[in-house]
N, C-alpha and C positions, 0 to 999 in steps of 0.2 A: 361078433360084437353087435349088440342091438343098436337100433337107430337112435334110441335115447342116449346110450353110452357114447356113440359116435358124436352126437351133438354136444354132449358135455365136454368131450375131448377138444373138439373144434373151438368151442366157446372158451375153454381154458387156454388154448394156444393163442387165440385172439386177444384175450385179456392180458396175457403175459407180456405183450408188447404195446397194446393200446391203452390198457389200464394197469400198468405194471406196479407191483410192490417192489421193495428193495431186493427181496429174494429173487424175484423174476429178473430184474436187471442184472443181478450177479450171475444168474443162470445163463443169460444170453452172453455175458462177457466170458464166462467159462467156455461156452460153445465156440466163441470166436477164437479163444486160445487153442482149443483142440483142433478146429478146422484149419487154422493157419499152420499148426505143427504138422498136420497130416499132409497138407499140400506140399510142404517142403520135402518131406520124405518121399512122396510119390514122384515129385519132380526130379529128385536125385535118382530114383529108380529109372526114369526115362533116360537120363544121361548115361548111367552106368550100364544099361542094357543096349546102348547104341541105338536107341529109339527116337532120338531127338529130331530126326528127319523122317520119321515114320509117316508124318503128314508134312508134305513139302511146301504147303502154302498156308496163308493165314489171312483172314480168320477162318476160312474154309479149310477142309483137310487137303483137298487138291484143287486145282483150277476148275475142275468139272464136278466136284462132289462136296457137299456141305458136311456129310458124315464120313466116317472111316471108309476108305476106298483103297484099292490097290495102288501102290506107288512103285514105279519102276525101280527095280533094284532093292526094294525093301520087302521084308517078310511080312506076312499078315499079322504075326505076333507084334512086330515092331510098330506097325500102324495102330493096332488097338491099344498098345501100351501108351503111345503118345496121345491118341484120341481120348482114351479113358482119363488121362490126366487133365485134358482140356475140359472134359465133362464135369470133373470135380470142382471146377471154378464156379459152376452154377450154385450148388449148395453153399459154397464159400461166400458168394455175393449175397445170397438170400440171408444167411446168418449175419453178415456184416450189416446189411440194410436193416434188419429187424433189431439188431443190437442198438443201432443208432436211433431208431424210432422209439425203442423202450427208454433209452436215456433221455431223449427229447421230451417224452410224455411224462416221465416220472416227476412227481412233486413231493417235497418234504412237508413236514407239519405246518410250516408257515406258508405253504402254497407256492414256494419259489422253485424254479427249475434249477437243477444242478448243472450250471454252465460248464464246470470242469469235466463232468461226464459227457456232456453233449459234444464238447470240442474234441475230446479224446476219441469218442466213438465215431465222429465224422471222418477221422483220418482213415478208418478201416475201409469203407466203400470207395473213398477217393484213391486210396493206395492200391486197391485191387484193380481199379481202372488203369492206373499207371502200370501195374504189373502186366495187364493184358497187352498194353502197347509194347512194353519191353519184351514180352514173350513173343510177340509178332516179329520184332526186330531180330530176336535170336534165331527164329526160323528163316527169315528172309536173308540174313547174313550168313546162313549155313553154319550155325553154331559158333560164331565168333566168340572166343574165350572171354574177352572183356565183357561182352554183352551177357554171356551166361553168368559171369560173376556178379554183375549188377542185378540180374534177375534174382539170383539166390540171396544176395544181401538185402535187397528190397523186401523180400519175403521175411528174412530174419528181423528187419526193422518193424514190419507190421506185426509180427509175433510179439515183439517187445511192447508195442503199443497195446496189444490185447492183454498182455500180462499186467501192465500198469493199470489199465482200465479195470481189470478184475480186482486188483488190490484197492483201487480208489473207491470202488462202490461202497465198501464198508467203512470208509474214512469220511471225515468232515472235509470242509474246504478251507480250513484255517491254515496258518503258516506252519511250515515243517518244524517239528520239535524232535531233536535227536534223542534216541533211546540208549545210545552207547557212547563211549568216549570218542573224542574227535579223531584220534589216531586210528581207531577201528573203523570209523566212517570212511576215512581216507583209504584204508585197505580194501574196504568193500567197493569203493568207487574204482580203485585200481583193478580189482578183480573183474568187475563188469567190463571195464574198458579193454583189458587184456583178452577177455573172452571174445569180445567183438572183433578184435584184431586177429585172433586165432581163426575165427570163422572166415574172415577175409583171406587170410593166408592159406586156408584149406582150399578155397576156390582156385587160388593160383596153383597150388600143388596139383589139383585135379586137371586144371587147364594146361598144365605142362606135361603131365604123364600120359601113360598109354590109355587111360580111361576117359580122355577128353571127348571121345566119340569117333565113329567111323561112318563112312558113306559108301554105299554099294552102287556101282554104275550099272548101266543096262546090260553089260556083259557079265555081271556077277563078280567083278573085281572090287576088292575093298580098297578104299583110299581114306587116309586120315583127314579129319577136318582140321581147320587152322588151330594152332597151339601157341602158347606163349613161348617165345624164343629164349628160354631160361634154362639154367642147369637144374635138372630134376633133383640131384643130390643137394644142391645149394638151397633150393626152396623148401625141400623136405627138412633139412637141418634147421632152417629158420623157423619153420612151423613147429618143430620139436623144441627149439629153444623157448618159444612162447609158451608151449605146454609146460615146460619145467618152471618157468616164471609163475604160471598159474598155480602149479602144484605147491610151490613154496608160499605164495601169497595166501592161498586158501587154507593151508595148514596153520600159518601164523595167525590168520584171522580166526579160525576155529578155536585155537588155543586161547587167544586173547578174549574171545567172547566167553569161553568157559570160565576163565579166572577173573572176570569182571562182573559188573552188575547188569550185564546184558539180559534182556528178557528171554525166557525159555525158548520161545519160538525162534529167535535169532540163533540161539545156540544149536537148536536142532538142525536148522538149515545149514549152519556152518559145517557140521559133521556130515550131513547128507551130501553137500557139495564136495567135500574131501573124498568121500566114497565114489562119487561120480567121476571125479578127476582120475582116481586110480583105475576105474573101469575103462575110461577113455585111453589112458596110457597103455594098459595091457592090450586093448584091441588095436591101438595105433601101431605099436611095435610088432605085434603079431602079423598084421596085414603087410607091414613093410618087409619083414623077413620071409613072408610067403609070396612075395612079388605081386602084391596088390590084387588079390582075387576080388572080383566085382561084388560078390555077395557080402564079404566081410567089410569092404569099403562102405557099402550101404549101411551096415550095422553101425559102423563108426560115425557116419554122418547122422544117422538117426539118434544115436546116443548123444551126439554133440548138440542136437536140437533140445533134447531133454535137459542137458547140462546148462544150456543158455537160459532156459526157463528157471531152473533152480538158482542160478547165480543172480538173476534179476529178483527173484523172490527173496533171496538172502539180503540183497542191497535194500529192498523195500522194507524188510523187517527191522532195519536199524533206525527207522524213524517213524513218526506218525503225524497225523494232522487232526487228531481228536476223533471222537466217534461220529459216525454218520448221523445227520439229522433224522429224527424220527419221522415216520410216514404220517400222512394226514390222518386225523381221527376218523372213526367209523361214521358212515352215513346210513340212513335208514331208507331202504328201497320202498317203492310204492306198495309192495305186498307185505310190508312190515318186517322184512328180513334185514337185519343189521349186518353190514359188510364194510370192511375197510375200503377207503377210497381207492379206486383203481384196482379193484378186483380181488381182494382177499389175499391169502398167503400164496407163496409160490407153488406149494404142493397142490393147494385147492384149485388154483387157476391154471395149472399146466405149465409152470415155468420149466424151461429146458434144463 
């Protein structure tokens, strides 16, 4: 890469958040969605590989080392899995921070700041700070299952904020206008709520079962970390009951959208969600009858993250707030080059 090309890339990245177009803001919002989804899946890999105490201190890895270092009773692989997940928080923070700056700096044609985008994007860096605190408590309490559940659900909440932000970028800031019948809107709301409850129930199942985590003492003996004192069969059945409710609700919603005046996008999301629910059910029952192999459980959790995104997008597709305000008109640079205010198109200015 030539020096000139490198300068253009750096300038494009800078303009994407300091002089952002609508496309650039949407790009940063998408980056926030992807990064929050990735951190959830890698965090679950930490737990399922029993690496949650691979670093036994916080915010350092150990009391004597800032970076990955040998922890008594833990394998080197466990330590690096845990430390690697911690390192992923740095790009997560950077993306969240730059998404906020882009939303804060963006101006529409009337020169006004999109306060709705600014408020939503501000939740992301603040939420990550809260996540860091909760993550520290998870380590210091030796993987207390309640704290682990809070840690996971806070991540799911931040992912939801990122999904809403990504959708709101291309919308106006007017009042909500339904695009489907009221009963279908209720079904979409119930589906989103039930999916959130299912995610919470899933953390309880994991915190009750054999994959809640283990600890190795200095003599090489495995001991289990604290677990929920609940019946594994009972919480698993409750989790499955919620899944059946989601299956029925998603199918009813997809059929209702198909045979009503719903917009094509909402219909597509309806059937995609139904397909996602079927995949989740197959994986869920397979892992149960195979006695919860860790790898398959990780796939189940990862597809649940994707399903959560799709359910939120389905709900958002049932309403609108009008089109997004146009960007500011082009301005003329001192050298005579006309460019849109805040840096040109997302592709030209390096939007992520």
